[in-house]
C-alpha positions in Angstrom: -6.6 27.0 -36.6 -6.1 23.8 -34.2 -4.0 21.9 -37.0 -1.6 25.0 -36.6 -0.8 25.1 -33.2 2.7 24.1 -32.4 2.6 21.6 -29.5 5.5 22.2 -26.4 8.4 19.9 -26.6 7.6 19.3 -23.0 4.5 17.5 -23.5 5.9 14.4 -25.3 7.2 13.9 -21.9 4.7 13.9 -19.6 3.1 10.7 -18.1 4.5 6.8 -18.0 6.1 5.5 -20.8 5.5 2.0 -19.8 2.9 -0.2 -18.9 2.8 -3.7 -17.5 2.7 -6.2 -20.7 2.3 -9.5 -19.4 -1.3 -10.9 -19.3 -1.3 -13.7 -17.2 -3.8 -13.2 -14.4 -3.1 -14.0 -10.9 -6.4 -14.4 -9.1 -6.5 -13.6 -5.4 -8.5 -16.0 -4.7 -6.6 -18.7 -5.4 -3.8 -17.2 -2.6 -7.1 -17.5 0.0 -8.7 -13.7 -0.6 -12.3 -14.3 0.0 -15.1 -12.2 -0.6 -16.1 -11.0 2.6 -17.0 -7.0 4.4 -14.8 -8.6 7.9 -12.1 -10.6 7.0 -8.5 -9.2 6.4 -7.0 -10.2 3.1 -4.3 -8.6 3.0 -1.8 -11.4 3.2 -3.6 -13.2 1.0 -3.7 -10.3 -1.6 0.4 -9.5 -1.4 0.7 -13.2 -2.1 -0.8 -13.4 -5.0 1.3 -9.8 -6.2 4.6 -11.3 -4.5 3.9 -14.0 -7.1 3.3 -12.7 -9.8 6.3 -10.3 -9.5 8.2 -13.4 -9.4 6.7 -14.7 -12.5 8.0 -11.6 -14.3 5.1 -9.7 -13.7 0.9 -9.8 -14.6 -2.3 -9.1 -14.2 -3.6 -9.2 -10.1 -6.8 -9.6 -10.2 -10.3 -10.5 -8.1 -13.4 -12.3 -8.6 -16.5 -10.3 -8.0 -16.9 -9.3 -4.8 -15.8 -7.3 -1.2 -12.4 -7.5 -0.1 -11.3 -6.0 3.3 -7.3 -5.3 3.0 -4.9 -3.4 5.0 -1.3 -1.5 3.0 -0.6 -3.4 0.2 3.0 -3.1 -2.2 2.5 -3.1 -5.6 6.1 -4.7 -7.6 7.5 -4.0 -10.8 5.8 -5.1 -13.6 2.5 -5.8 -11.8 -0.7 -4.7 -13.4 -3.6 -4.5 -9.6 -6.4 -4.7 -11.7 -9.8 -3.3 -9.5 -13.0 -4.9 -11.7 -16.3 -3.6 -11.9 -18.6 -5.7 -9.3 -15.1 -5.4 -7.1 -15.5 -3.4 -3.9 -12.3 -2.7 -1.9 -12.6 -1.7 1.9 -9.7 -0.1 3.8 -9.4 -1.9 7.0 -10.0 0.1 10.3 -7.4 -0.8 12.3 -4.3 1.2 12.1 -1.9 -2.0 13.0 -3.2 -3.3 9.1 -0.7 0.0 7.9 2.7 -0.3 8.8 4.8 2.8 9.3 7.5 3.3 6.7 10.0 6.4 6.0 8.3 8.9 3.8 7.2 12.6 3.2 3.8 14.1 4.8 2.8 18.1 4.9 7.0 18.4 3.5 8.6 16.8 5.8 10.3 13.2 5.9 9.0 11.4 8.7 7.4 7.4 9.7 4.4 7.9 8.9 1.4 5.1 7.9 1.9 3.1 4.5 -0.6 4.3 1.9 -3.6 1.2 1.0 -2.5 1.0 -2.1 2.0 1.6 -2.3 4.4 1.9 -5.5 7.7 2.3 -3.9 11.3 1.8 -5.5 9.4 0.3 -8.3 9.1 0.9 -12.0 6.3 0.0 -15.0 3.3 -1.0 -12.6 -0.6 0.0 -12.8 -3.4 0.2 -10.7 -7.0 -0.1 -12.7 -10.1 -1.2 -13.1 -13.8 0.2 -13.0 -14.4 -0.8 -9.6 -14.4 1.1 -6.3 -11.8 1.6 -3.6 -13.4 2.6 -0.2 -10.8 3.6 2.1 -13.4 3.9 4.5 -11.4 6.8 6.5 -13.7 7.6 9.9 -11.2 5.9 11.7 -8.8 8.2 10.5 -11.3 11.3 10.9 -12.3 10.9 14.3 -9.0 9.9 15.6 -8.3 14.1 14.0 -10.9 15.7 15.9 -10.5 14.3 19.1 -7.1 15.0 19.1 -7.7 18.4 17.8 -9.8 19.1 21.4 -6.7 18.6 22.9 -4.2 20.3 21.1 -6.4 23.4 20.1 -6.3 24.4 23.7 -2.8 24.4 24.2 -2.2 26.2 20.6 -1.1 23.4 18.9 -3.2 23.7 16.2 -0.9 22.8 13.3 1.4 20.3 15.4 -1.6 17.8 15.3 -1.3 17.8 11.5 1.9 15.9 12.2 1.0 14.0 15.5 -2.4 12.6 13.7 -0.8 10.0 11.3 -3.6 9.2 9.0 -4.1 6.6 6.0 -3.7 7.4 2.6 -5.1 5.5 0.0 -2.6 5.9 -2.7 1.2 6.4 -2.4 3.9 6.1 -5.5 7.4 6.6 -4.2 10.6 6.7 -5.8 8.7 5.1 -8.4 8.5 5.6 -12.2 6.0 4.7 -14.8 3.5 4.2 -12.9 -0.4 4.0 -14.2 -3.4 5.1 -11.6 -6.9 4.7 -14.4 -10.7 4.8 -14.4 -10.9 3.8 -10.2 -13.4 5.6 -8.3 -12.3 6.0 -4.5 -13.7 7.2 -1.7 -13.8 8.4 1.6 -9.5 8.6 2.1 -8.6 8.9 5.5 -6.2 11.4 4.9 -4.3 12.5 1.3 -6.1 10.1 -1.8 -2.8 9.9 -4.1 0.4 11.0 -3.2 3.2 11.6 -6.1 6.1 11.8 -4.2 9.5 11.6 -5.3 8.9 10.0 -8.7 8.6 10.4 -12.4 6.9 9.6 -15.8 3.0 9.2 -13.6 -0.4 9.0 -15.2 -3.4 9.4 -13.5 -6.3 9.1 -15.5 -9.6 8.9 -15.7 -10.1 8.2 -11.8 -13.1 9.7 -9.3 -12.8 10.9 -6.1 -15.4 11.3 -3.5 -14.3 12.4 -0.6 -17.0 14.6 0.3 -19.8 12.2 1.4 -20.5 13.6 4.9 -18.6 16.4 4.9 -16.2 15.7 8.3 -13.1 13.9 6.5 -10.1 16.4 7.2 -7.4 16.8 4.9 -8.8 14.4 2.1 -6.9 15.8 -0.8 -7.6 14.4 -3.9 -4.3 14.3 -6.3 -1.3 15.8 -4.9 2.0 16.3 -7.3 4.9 16.0 -4.3 8.4 17.0 -5.7 7.3 14.3 -8.8 8.1 15.0 -12.4 6.5 14.1 -15.7 2.8 13.7 -14.4 0.1 13.4 -16.6 -3.1 13.9 -14.8 -5.9 14.2 -17.1 -10.0 13.4 -17.1 -10.5 12.9 -13.3 -14.0 14.0 -11.2 -12.6 15.0 -7.6 -14.3 16.6 -4.8 -12.9 16.7 -1.5 -13.1 18.2 1.9 -9.5 20.0 1.3 -7.5 20.1 -2.1 -9.0 18.8 -5.0 -5.2 18.7 -6.8 -1.8 20.8 -5.9 1.9 20.7 -6.3 3.6 20.1 -3.0 7.9 21.0 -3.1 8.5 20.4 0.7 8.7 22.6 3.5 11.1 25.1 4.9 14.6 23.8 5.7 13.5 19.9 5.7 12.5 20.6 1.8 15.7 22.8 1.2 17.4 19.9 2.4 16.1 17.1 0.1 
């Protein structure tokens, strides 16, 4: 009988234990972001995020439309909301993704920041019923072109590290983070990486990285040396791992 089932003690510990409570809305459009398929809105959106954080937190939102952006860095107490009728397109220029210290494929290294980053923050969220299309083909093309040369030299696996590709969402050294309800498409590399973080919720997301079958390493959700992660109600279709657990590679993983 279900009512007689004893729930394991660890269950109460999983998932984010807080969510940004401030309800003041900071519209990216008020900070200069425009509905356009070519203009890069990174600076305007980041200004809205930074202002929201400086005022104690709240909701950063968009008017209906399409917005192109490079790397965004969500701050503590900020809720970035991508509503229905909002489409986020990732920039296809590597220069719009600054390199940071991070870990990829089990090795700590420098690597392009993700499209959306939670780094060293607490109590933050990324939600909504909109779509984030990373448009990762520029990363896929880079990888396959490098593979042609690396394979000739017997360096198949080295290209995984040398072809630095863009993740879609990264949590790193973060706590109490919620990612909910969004649809993600065409990751340049891994879609959601939960790295060195704790108390994380990924709920109800749809990840579609298999539209033309050529995107390499487009993992869905990678839980990477993190704790108390709750992942539920997700629909994932990728060209690599839909869901996997990671804990470092060889000596570098042991060091960490």
